[in-house]
NUKOL-887917 format. One record per residue (C-alpha): residue in three letters; x, y, z. Coordinates in nm, 4 decimals, padded with zeros to 6 digits, always signed. Example, Ala and Ser with C-alpha at 12.3 -4.5 7.8 and 13.67 -1.06 7.14 Angstrom:
2
ala:+01.2300:-00.4500:+00.7800
ser:+01.3670:-00.1060:+00.7140
This chain:
482
met:-02.1264:-23.6644:-17.8118
asp:-01.9620:-23.6474:-17.4963
glu:-02.1508:-23.4444:-17.2203
pro:-01.9590:-23.1326:-17.1359
gln:-01.7636:-23.1628:-16.8227
ala:-01.8486:-22.9464:-16.5275
arg:-01.5820:-22.6749:-16.5011
thr:-01.4479:-22.5331:-16.1823
ala:-01.3187:-22.1716:-16.1476
ser:-00.9477:-22.1507:-16.1621
pro:-00.7480:-21.9503:-15.9104
glu:-00.7382:-21.5841:-16.0127
ser:-00.3998:-21.4296:-16.0751
pro:-00.3028:-21.1052:-15.8895
glu:-00.2817:-20.9260:-16.2204
gly:-00.6496:-21.0271:-16.3005
ala:-00.7715:-20.9259:-15.9562
glu:-00.6005:-20.5879:-16.0148
arg:-00.7525:-20.5321:-16.3539
arg:-01.0908:-20.6077:-16.1887
ile:-01.0375:-20.3535:-15.9260
glu:-00.9432:-20.0875:-16.1903
arg:-01.2579:-20.1547:-16.3726
ala:-01.4572:-20.0964:-16.0496
phe:-01.2624:-19.8062:-15.9267
leu:-01.0668:-19.5315:-16.0811
pro:-00.7396:-19.6743:-16.1999
trp:-00.4365:-19.6106:-15.9797
lys:-00.1942:-19.3543:-16.1167
lys:+00.1345:-19.2275:-15.9925
glu:+00.0113:-18.8598:-16.0081
ala:-00.2959:-18.9580:-15.7907
pro:-00.3143:-18.8000:-15.4510
leu:-00.1236:-18.9781:-15.1734
ala:-00.4288:-19.0864:-15.0010
ala:-00.5623:-19.2626:-15.3199
arg:-00.2158:-19.4264:-15.3828
met:-00.1927:-19.5706:-15.0301
arg:-00.5335:-19.7366:-15.0218
pro:-00.4513:-20.1081:-14.9284
arg:-00.5541:-20.3709:-15.1435
arg:-00.5281:-20.6752:-14.9122
leu:-00.7210:-20.7293:-14.5898
glu:-00.3889:-20.7819:-14.4200
asp:-00.2773:-20.4297:-14.4969
phe:-00.5940:-20.2669:-14.3696
val:-00.5460:-20.0568:-14.0631
gly:-00.8095:-20.0129:-13.7900
gln:-01.1716:-20.1233:-13.7269
glu:-01.0576:-20.4276:-13.5295
his:-01.4069:-20.4517:-13.3799
ile:-01.5322:-20.5801:-13.7165
leu:-01.2344:-20.7015:-13.8807
gly:-01.0283:-20.8694:-13.6159
glu:-00.9519:-21.2241:-13.6249
gly:-01.2504:-21.4474:-13.6138
lys:-01.4877:-21.1631:-13.6647
leu:-01.7905:-21.2179:-13.8968
leu:-01.6976:-20.9708:-14.1703
arg:-01.3408:-21.0847:-14.1867
arg:-01.4640:-21.4488:-14.2216
ala:-01.7108:-21.3499:-14.4891
ile:-01.4419:-21.1671:-14.6929
gln:-01.1989:-21.4530:-14.6714
ala:-01.4601:-21.7067:-14.7536
asp:-01.6145:-21.4824:-15.0391
gln:-01.9435:-21.5221:-14.8856
leu:-02.0603:-21.1727:-14.8413
gly:-02.4187:-21.0821:-14.8063
ser:-02.5525:-20.7335:-14.8553
ile:-02.4019:-20.4905:-14.6215
ile:-02.3778:-20.1192:-14.5342
phe:-02.0798:-19.9517:-14.4094
trp:-02.1420:-19.6460:-14.1905
gly:-01.8837:-19.4317:-14.0472
pro:-01.7273:-19.1024:-14.0376
pro:-01.4981:-18.9680:-14.3266
gly:-01.1721:-19.1254:-14.3681
ser:-01.2427:-19.4223:-14.1659
gly:-01.1943:-19.6664:-14.4386
lys:-01.5302:-19.7303:-14.6024
thr:-01.4273:-19.7032:-14.9610
thr:-01.0934:-19.8660:-14.8841
leu:-01.2684:-20.1623:-14.7365
ala:-01.4687:-20.1946:-15.0543
arg:-01.1481:-20.2143:-15.2528
val:-01.0204:-20.4835:-15.0372
ile:-01.3400:-20.6884:-15.0968
ala:-01.3138:-20.6177:-15.4680
ser:-00.9638:-20.7663:-15.4558
ala:-01.0708:-21.0686:-15.2400
thr:-01.3893:-21.1701:-15.4232
arg:-01.4301:-21.3856:-15.7367
ala:-01.7562:-21.2068:-15.8111
glu:-01.7758:-20.9117:-16.0634
phe:-01.7404:-20.5799:-15.8787
glu:-01.9226:-20.2781:-15.9955
thr:-01.9281:-19.9415:-15.8461
leu:-02.1661:-19.6308:-15.8531
asn:-02.1374:-19.2927:-15.6854
ala:-02.4740:-19.1862:-15.5538
val:-02.3855:-18.8175:-15.6242
leu:-02.3395:-18.8850:-15.9946
ala:-02.5482:-19.1907:-16.0745
gly:-02.9090:-19.1971:-16.1636
val:-03.1821:-19.4606:-16.2102
lys:-03.0569:-19.5221:-16.5637
asp:-02.7194:-19.6094:-16.4413
ile:-02.8726:-19.8402:-16.1876
arg:-03.0786:-20.0233:-16.4536
glu:-02.7690:-20.0726:-16.6850
thr:-02.5674:-20.2178:-16.3967
ile:-02.8658:-20.4582:-16.3135
glu:-02.8787:-20.5636:-16.6657
arg:-02.5131:-20.6529:-16.6707
ala:-02.5534:-20.8509:-16.3518
arg:-02.8514:-21.0429:-16.5015
glu:-02.6415:-21.1332:-16.8096
arg:-02.3572:-21.2694:-16.5798
leu:-02.6018:-21.4931:-16.4050
ala:-02.7544:-21.6255:-16.7288
pro:-02.6172:-21.9804:-16.8094
ala:-02.3748:-21.9838:-17.1026
leu:-02.1982:-22.2531:-17.2921
leu:-01.8523:-22.1540:-17.2313
gln:-01.8920:-21.9393:-16.9203
leu:-02.0090:-22.0189:-16.5629
pro:-02.2669:-21.7855:-16.3979
arg:-02.0938:-21.5032:-16.1971
arg:-02.2216:-21.3054:-15.9060
thr:-02.2223:-20.9131:-15.9146
ile:-02.1458:-20.7115:-15.6161
leu:-02.2565:-20.3470:-15.6471
phe:-02.0915:-20.0923:-15.4206
val:-02.2699:-19.7649:-15.3955
asp:-02.0584:-19.4851:-15.2332
glu:-02.2498:-19.2144:-15.0488
val:-02.5680:-19.4228:-15.0696
his:-02.7613:-19.1655:-14.8515
arg:-02.7405:-18.9404:-15.1583
phe:-02.9764:-19.1570:-15.3421
asn:-03.3428:-19.0433:-15.3272
lys:-03.6099:-19.2820:-15.2424
ala:-03.6931:-19.3622:-15.6084
gln:-03.3375:-19.4570:-15.6727
gln:-03.3098:-19.6823:-15.3604
asp:-03.6403:-19.8463:-15.4498
ala:-03.4935:-19.9298:-15.7898
leu:-03.2218:-20.1405:-15.6215
leu:-03.4431:-20.3147:-15.3713
pro:-03.6045:-20.6019:-15.5820
his:-03.2622:-20.6965:-15.7365
val:-03.0993:-20.7124:-15.3797
glu:-03.3992:-20.9278:-15.2665
asn:-03.3805:-21.1729:-15.5554
gly:-02.9974:-21.2043:-15.5501
thr:-02.9420:-21.0382:-15.8837
ile:-02.6761:-20.8288:-15.7080
thr:-02.5079:-20.8214:-15.3543
phe:-02.5346:-20.4774:-15.2499
ile:-02.2573:-20.2849:-15.0514
gly:-02.3347:-19.9335:-14.9439
ala:-02.1042:-19.6747:-14.7894
thr:-02.2497:-19.3691:-14.5992
thr:-02.1457:-19.1101:-14.3346
glu:-02.5100:-19.0687:-14.2286
asn:-02.7057:-19.2883:-14.0037
pro:-02.8502:-19.5539:-14.2476
tyr:-03.1532:-19.6070:-14.0217
phe:-03.2656:-19.2638:-14.1210
glu:-03.1089:-19.1924:-14.4504
val:-03.1632:-19.5361:-14.6068
ile:-03.5118:-19.6826:-14.6879
lys:-03.6215:-19.9314:-14.4190
ala:-03.6722:-20.2163:-14.6751
leu:-03.3036:-20.1819:-14.7924
val:-03.1735:-20.1621:-14.4385
ser:-03.3691:-20.4647:-14.3257
arg:-03.1980:-20.6660:-14.6127
ser:-02.8588:-20.5574:-14.5330
arg:-02.6295:-20.5929:-14.2237
ile:-02.4976:-20.2751:-14.0810
phe:-02.1324:-20.2453:-13.9922
glu:-02.0379:-19.9299:-13.8094
leu:-01.6757:-19.8066:-13.8702
arg:-01.5196:-19.5829:-13.5954
arg:-01.2844:-19.3119:-13.6110
leu:-00.9222:-19.4247:-13.6317
gly:-00.7109:-19.3934:-13.3021
glu:-00.4079:-19.1680:-13.3137
asp:-00.1783:-19.4591:-13.3152
glu:-00.3570:-19.6167:-13.6196
val:-00.3177:-19.2942:-13.8177
leu:+00.0526:-19.2961:-13.7092
arg:+00.0834:-19.6390:-13.8552
ile:-00.0688:-19.5197:-14.1883
leu:+00.1636:-19.2136:-14.2006
arg:+00.4703:-19.4150:-14.1387
ser:+00.3665:-19.6703:-14.3969
ala:+00.3351:-19.3883:-14.6539
leu:+00.6742:-19.2557:-14.5645
ala:+00.8290:-19.6224:-14.6027
asp:+00.6294:-19.7450:-14.9063
pro:+00.8671:-19.7271:-15.2141
glu:+00.5894:-19.7714:-15.4719
ser:+00.2990:-19.5805:-15.3510
gly:+00.4537:-19.3434:-15.0875
tyr:+00.7757:-19.1757:-15.0249
gly:+01.0093:-19.4812:-14.9555
leu:+01.2431:-19.3761:-15.2521
arg:+01.2757:-19.0195:-15.1483
asp:+01.4867:-18.8857:-14.8746
val:+01.2297:-18.7737:-14.6339
glu:+01.2649:-18.7355:-14.2517
ala:+00.9559:-18.6821:-14.0556
gln:+01.0000:-18.5995:-13.6856
glu:+00.7965:-18.7814:-13.4393
asp:+00.6341:-18.4825:-13.2901
ala:+00.5390:-18.3644:-13.6360
leu:+00.3777:-18.6964:-13.7213
arg:+00.1928:-18.7019:-13.3951
his:+00.0631:-18.3500:-13.4459
ile:-00.0725:-18.4539:-13.7915
ala:-00.2319:-18.7740:-13.6446
arg:-00.3845:-18.5913:-13.3484
thr:-00.5361:-18.3067:-13.5575
ala:-00.6673:-18.5179:-13.8216
gln:-00.9180:-18.6607:-13.5535
gly:-00.9238:-19.0229:-13.6909
asp:-00.9474:-18.9198:-14.0600
ala:-00.6827:-19.1156:-14.2465
arg:-00.7398:-18.9358:-14.5824
asn:-00.7112:-18.5786:-14.3943
ala:-00.3727:-18.7073:-14.2396
leu:-00.2301:-18.8412:-14.5591
asn:-00.3226:-18.5142:-14.7404
ala:-00.1478:-18.3120:-14.4860
leu:+00.1723:-18.5277:-14.5056
glu:+00.1679:-18.4878:-14.8877
leu:+00.1347:-18.1207:-14.8621
ala:+00.4108:-18.1176:-14.6084
val:+00.6456:-18.3383:-14.8428
glu:+00.5689:-18.1581:-15.1632
thr:+00.6059:-17.8063:-15.0558
thr:+00.9137:-17.8466:-14.8300
pro:+01.2328:-17.7753:-15.0123
pro:+01.5158:-18.0155:-14.9456
gly:+01.8178:-17.9079:-14.7270
ser:+02.1766:-17.8895:-14.8522
ser:+02.2085:-18.2648:-14.8034
gly:+01.9062:-18.3229:-15.0203
arg:+01.6968:-18.4459:-14.7342
ile:+01.3307:-18.3149:-14.6818
val:+01.2776:-18.2662:-14.3059
ile:+00.9232:-18.2384:-14.1797
asp:+00.9383:-18.0795:-13.8326
arg:+00.6479:-17.9711:-13.5974
thr:+00.6222:-17.6133:-13.7560
val:+00.5844:-17.7725:-14.1133
ala:+00.3245:-18.0062:-13.9818
gln:+00.1263:-17.7303:-13.8242
glu:+00.1349:-17.5345:-14.1437
ser:+00.0097:-17.8342:-14.3255
ile:-00.2908:-17.9265:-14.1171
gln:-00.3707:-17.5946:-13.9479
arg:-00.7022:-17.6384:-13.7878
arg:-00.8247:-17.9343:-13.6038
ala:-01.1420:-18.0509:-13.7983
leu:-01.4671:-18.0635:-13.6057
leu:-01.6661:-18.3695:-13.6933
tyr:-02.0117:-18.2006:-13.6601
asp:-02.2883:-18.1889:-13.8952
lys:-02.5939:-17.9691:-13.7834
asp:-02.8318:-18.2116:-13.9553
gly:-02.6492:-18.5401:-13.8903
asp:-02.5657:-18.7862:-13.6222
ala:-02.2921:-18.5645:-13.4782
his:-02.5493:-18.3085:-13.3982
tyr:-02.7797:-18.5362:-13.2042
asp:-02.4875:-18.7342:-13.0357
thr:-02.3398:-18.3991:-12.9095
ile:-02.6396:-18.2543:-12.7727
ser:-02.7203:-18.5855:-12.6152
ala:-02.3848:-18.5718:-12.4427
phe:-02.4540:-18.2167:-12.3391
ile:-02.7866:-18.2948:-12.1793
lys:-02.6526:-18.6002:-12.0148
ser:-02.3558:-18.4138:-11.8623
leu:-02.5955:-18.1507:-11.7305
arg:-02.8188:-18.4255:-11.5766
gly:-02.5084:-18.5864:-11.4317
ser:-02.4030:-18.2668:-11.2579
asp:-02.0561:-18.2493:-11.4400
pro:-02.0112:-17.8701:-11.5346
asp:-01.6817:-17.9421:-11.6874
ala:-01.8073:-18.1981:-11.9418
ala:-02.1338:-17.9896:-11.9944
leu:-01.9140:-17.6732:-12.0852
phe:-01.6974:-17.9003:-12.3228
trp:-01.9920:-18.0203:-12.5280
met:-02.1592:-17.6860:-12.5449
ala:-01.8193:-17.5295:-12.6512
lys:-01.8027:-17.7901:-12.9316
met:-02.1426:-17.7177:-13.0598
ile:-02.0855:-17.3511:-13.0642
ala:-01.7409:-17.3795:-13.2192
ala:-01.8904:-17.5944:-13.4920
gly:-02.1457:-17.3422:-13.5781
glu:-02.4417:-17.4629:-13.3835
asp:-02.7177:-17.2024:-13.3502
pro:-02.6914:-17.0788:-12.9767
arg:-03.0620:-17.0392:-12.9728
phe:-03.0993:-17.4168:-13.0097
val:-02.8609:-17.4672:-12.7188
ala:-03.0439:-17.2112:-12.5140
arg:-03.3819:-17.3814:-12.5877
arg:-03.2524:-17.7266:-12.4659
met:-03.1415:-17.5681:-12.1452
val:-03.4897:-17.4025:-12.0788
ile:-03.6381:-17.7639:-12.1288
phe:-03.3719:-17.9101:-11.9047
ala:-03.4473:-17.6531:-11.6349
ser:-03.7989:-17.7913:-11.5826
glu:-03.7419:-18.1551:-11.6786
asp:-03.4258:-18.2307:-11.4746
ala:-03.3662:-17.9425:-11.2238
gly:-03.7437:-17.8784:-11.1793
met:-03.8562:-17.8271:-10.8097
ala:-03.5312:-17.9026:-10.6585
asp:-03.4055:-17.5637:-10.8019
pro:-03.7005:-17.3483:-10.9380
leu:-03.4496:-17.0745:-10.9946
ser:-03.2957:-17.2876:-11.2846
leu:-03.5905:-17.1999:-11.5101
leu:-03.5335:-16.8277:-11.4514
val:-03.1763:-16.8553:-11.5395
ala:-03.2296:-17.0624:-11.8348
thr:-03.4966:-16.8364:-11.9824
ala:-03.2771:-16.5390:-11.9042
ala:-02.9916:-16.6868:-12.1020
ala:-03.2280:-16.7647:-12.3764
his:-03.3350:-16.3932:-12.3833
ala:-02.9706:-16.2802:-12.3540
val:-02.8860:-16.4897:-12.6684
glu:-03.1551:-16.3037:-12.8722
tyr:-03.0662:-15.9630:-12.7107
val:-02.6825:-15.9830:-12.7131
gly:-02.6037:-16.2459:-12.9917
leu:-02.2549:-16.4086:-13.0665
pro:-01.9899:-16.3897:-12.9601
glu:-02.0714:-16.2159:-12.6252
cys:-02.3785:-16.4362:-12.5497
gln:-02.1437:-16.7209:-12.4899
phe:-02.0955:-16.5744:-12.1319
asn:-02.4716:-16.6028:-12.0670
leu:-02.4756:-16.9602:-12.2033
ala:-02.1839:-17.0562:-12.0054
gln:-02.3446:-16.9172:-11.6815
ala:-02.6551:-17.0898:-11.7509
cys:-02.4730:-17.4165:-11.8285
ile:-02.2861:-17.4073:-11.4918
his:-02.5940:-17.3191:-11.2896
leu:-02.7979:-17.6125:-11.4408
ala:-02.5111:-17.8500:-11.4079
thr:-02.4438:-17.7658:-11.0332
ala:-02.8125:-17.7279:-10.9456
pro:-02.9881:-18.0042:-10.7346
lys:-03.1888:-18.2405:-10.9590
ser:-03.5419:-18.3454:-10.9758
asn:-03.7497:-18.4867:-11.2440
ser:-04.0820:-18.4942:-11.0494
thr:-04.2318:-18.2806:-11.3386
met:-04.2603:-18.6242:-11.5001
gly:-04.5664:-18.6772:-11.2883
tyr:-04.7659:-18.4683:-11.5568
phe:-04.7142:-18.7459:-11.8096
asp:-04.8485:-19.0128:-11.5649
ala:-05.1551:-18.8033:-11.5371
leu:-05.1635:-18.7725:-11.9241
arg:-05.1588:-19.1469:-11.9588
cys:-05.4488:-19.1765:-11.7161
ile:-05.6573:-18.9451:-11.9250
glu:-05.5721:-19.1390:-12.2441
glu:-05.6566:-19.4776:-12.0867
asp:-05.9879:-19.3782:-11.9458
ala:-06.1095:-19.0393:-12.0396
ala:-06.4768:-19.1136:-12.0282
arg:-06.4598:-19.1404:-11.6453
asp:-06.2771:-18.8027:-11.5931
glu:-06.5826:-18.5989:-11.5027
val:-06.5346:-18.3013:-11.2727
pro:-06.6829:-18.3603:-10.9343
asp:-06.9883:-18.1441:-10.8646
his:-06.8448:-17.9324:-10.5941
leu:-06.5529:-17.8236:-10.8142
lys:-06.7791:-17.7234:-11.1121
asp:-06.8549:-17.3656:-11.1973
pro:-07.1494:-17.2473:-10.9844
ser:-07.2215:-16.9310:-11.1873
arg:-07.4707:-17.1023:-11.4309
asp:-07.6209:-17.4188:-11.2672
arg:-07.5784:-17.3834:-10.8965
lys:-07.9422:-17.3730:-10.8152
gly:-08.0780:-17.6280:-11.0701
leu:-07.7923:-17.8812:-11.0645
gly:-07.6069:-17.8165:-10.7494
his:-07.2799:-17.7336:-10.9324
gly:-07.0375:-17.5850:-10.6807
lys:-07.2467:-17.7066:-10.3830
gly:-07.0081:-17.8219:-10.1077
tyr:-06.6963:-17.6504:-10.2132
lys:-06.4648:-17.5314:-09.9369
tyr:-06.2666:-17.2080:-09.9857
pro:-05.9146:-17.2919:-09.8623
his:-05.8400:-16.9324:-09.7660
ala:-06.1149:-16.9421:-09.5226
phe:-05.9264:-17.2096:-09.3203
arg:-05.6189:-17.2311:-09.1149
glu:-05.2983:-17.2744:-09.3260
his:-05.5189:-17.1731:-09.6287
trp:-05.5789:-17.5472:-09.6675
val:-05.8593:-17.7895:-09.5994
val:-05.9447:-18.1599:-09.6605
gln:-06.1313:-18.1744:-09.9829
gln:-06.1620:-18.3959:-10.3043
tyr:-06.0084:-18.2646:-10.6097
leu:-05.9611:-18.5701:-10.8393
pro:-06.2331:-18.7509:-11.0063
asp:-06.3891:-19.0258:-10.7859
his:-06.1947:-19.3279:-10.9459
leu:-05.8676:-19.1596:-10.9108
gln:-05.9007:-19.0535:-10.5377
gly:-05.5771:-19.1482:-10.3625
arg:-05.3692:-19.1653:-10.6832
phe:-05.0463:-18.9626:-10.6542
phe:-04.8810:-18.8172:-10.9729
tyr:-04.6462:-18.5828:-10.8149
gln:-04.3607:-18.7639:-10.6437
pro:-04.1589:-18.4902:-10.4531
gly:-03.7880:-18.5303:-10.4406
glu:-03.5662:-18.4793:-10.1493
leu:-03.3033:-18.2323:-10.2781
gly:-03.2818:-17.8624:-10.2676
his:-03.6044:-17.6479:-10.2446
glu:-03.8104:-17.9605:-10.3102
ala:-03.7144:-18.1101:-09.9742
lys:-03.9335:-17.8423:-09.8070
val:-04.2033:-17.8909:-10.0603
arg:-04.1928:-18.2578:-10.0040
glu:-04.2386:-18.2161:-09.6249
arg:-04.5465:-18.0049:-09.6744
val:-04.6975:-18.2233:-09.9458
leu:-04.6624:-18.5434:-09.7579
arg:-04.8070:-18.3981:-09.4319
leu:-05.1141:-18.2730:-09.6128
arg:-05.1658:-18.5906:-09.8077
ala:-05.1445:-18.7705:-09.4694
arg:-05.4111:-18.5390:-09.3154
gln:-05.6258:-18.5901:-09.6333
glu:-05.5983:-18.9793:-09.5996
lys:-05.6737:-18.9889:-09.2249
thr:-05.9729:-18.7704:-09.2646
glu:-06.1225:-18.9957:-09.5362
glu:-06.0380:-19.3085:-09.3403
asp:-06.2190:-19.1657:-09.0262
ser:-06.5101:-19.0589:-09.2435
ala:-06.5282:-19.4185:-09.3868
ser:-06.5135:-19.5927:-09.0507
ala:-06.7755:-19.3630:-08.8907
gly:-06.9978:-19.3906:-09.1962
arg:-06.9955:-19.0118:-09.2497
pro:-06.9874:-18.8357:-09.6045
gly:-06.6367:-18.7949:-09.7308
pro:-06.4692:-18.4647:-09.7717
ala:-06.6430:-18.3863:-10.1078
asp:-06.9871:-18.3959:-09.9370
thr:-06.9514:-18.1870:-09.6281
gly:-06.9303:-17.8158:-09.5544
ser:-07.0429:-17.5262:-09.7723
gly:-06.8729:-17.2509:-09.9498
gly:-06.8729:-17.0426:-10.2672
ala:-06.6745:-17.0107:-10.5821
């Protein structure tokens, strides 16, 4: 008997690829929403994300060579995550399966894995075939569901593609993230959304190419601008405009700016109080305050409040900022910030926005100092060598052991001296001469700096003179009481 000849896979027909996509995704129907109909099926038709899909980029090369490893697409709504998965489904010769994490459970995962195993098993008349599993909204999977995927990703039973709007480094288990390459998709630019809208108007099969529709340029730009990079939102608005606008006497449907404004009335704020937008926006706010830019600080604060952020959260962050970043350069900042926080509790929205704005402007325009960070330098010293941090005898409480142990002996009462100050040791012996507070040169702290440096110099000179003369140091001379 002749040995069976090794078989090579024959090129797949476009019809076969389309059927495979339909098995993986919901079949395309004429009555489907415009956004679903306009999803591109080829990499060449995909709009945007040039930073990962441009010519020569890793992801593009991997798709074209059909050599994808496990990956996670992370990006805002409407940026093309699911569409990119459809493109991969069209390009790959592997079997493509999809699960929606909102609807699927561990049972669905096990059934998918079992089918993937069967495709890999040797068969007389069939070559082994890889399986790519696309999980939409993967952050919705709980830990047990994600754990169920892990061994099969690791042993190559499936190639995993996840899509998420949330930060995968926080919402996907570390083991799955470490076995996947993360690709971050960005919001589409206004011009990219315009390209998609114009394509929908011209497409005779999936869009409105066979209908007499005229969309004015300023109308399209309004939709593209208001959609904020969300192609799905823009296409939904265009569909609403076309389908609800009656044709004129000539039979033409005209989409002007008024119709566009009615179709997408409010600019969507991409802000999730528990997600990346929350942390990114508060970060931008704090950095704008620190950078002394009142305009940017007001903008980011307004975005948070308009998106429904708790004003008490914003006020708390300004109270922290007042000591961390304005600090001794402007001690009044802490009073202003705490007063604003009190006003938020006492007045509430919407009027407390005046109080928040005043505090925001004050903090942004105040001189800056982060000298309070000296506290954390002191804290590190304690953590490194706590055993040696004994209180010097002359600083100890004399009320109990003054006679027996000499506690408090030698303490100098500063108010008994000129300038209410006297040379004296206050740090433990091994930290003498260590400076934690580094005074800045701006605002109120400039005066503080002058006094602190002058007193430090006097302290050091006295210690040097005592050492050279062989006399006791400042901790061992003089007398006084508690």
